[in-house]
C-alpha positions, 0 to 999 in steps of 0.5 A: 375923517381920514386923509383919503376921505378928506381929499375926496370931499375937497375934490367933490366941490361940496360946500363945507367950512374948513375950520383951522383951530390953531392959534395965530402964532401957529399960522406963522409957522405952518400955512393953513389949507387954502380957503379955510377960516381960522378961529382958535380953539379957545374962541370957537364956542364964543363964535357959536354964541355970537352967531358967527359959526353957524350950523347951516353947512358941514364943517371939517375942523383941523389943527396941527396933529388932530388932537384939539380938532377931535375935542372941538368936533366932539363938543360941536357935535353935542350941540347939533353941528354937522362936523368932522375932525381931520384925523392926524391934522395937518401933519398927516395931510402933508405926510406923503 
């Protein structure tokens, strides 16, 4: 999902889960998107297995550059999640 579509989706008010998959120490360096949930990439599939990450609402997954998010998006999609990755991550989102 590109920046323009992401901004439009946020403005629509549609219920989505914003999933920040960066590590906790990265959150100390750069703030996350308000309202997002942080589950580090290495714990995403544990959250699926223990039922804390559900398939009932669409997910937009993001990280700093978008590379990790693309991997998580691909893998979650293969098990039935409605998930999109923010292309370019926070770097692209915050780039004017």
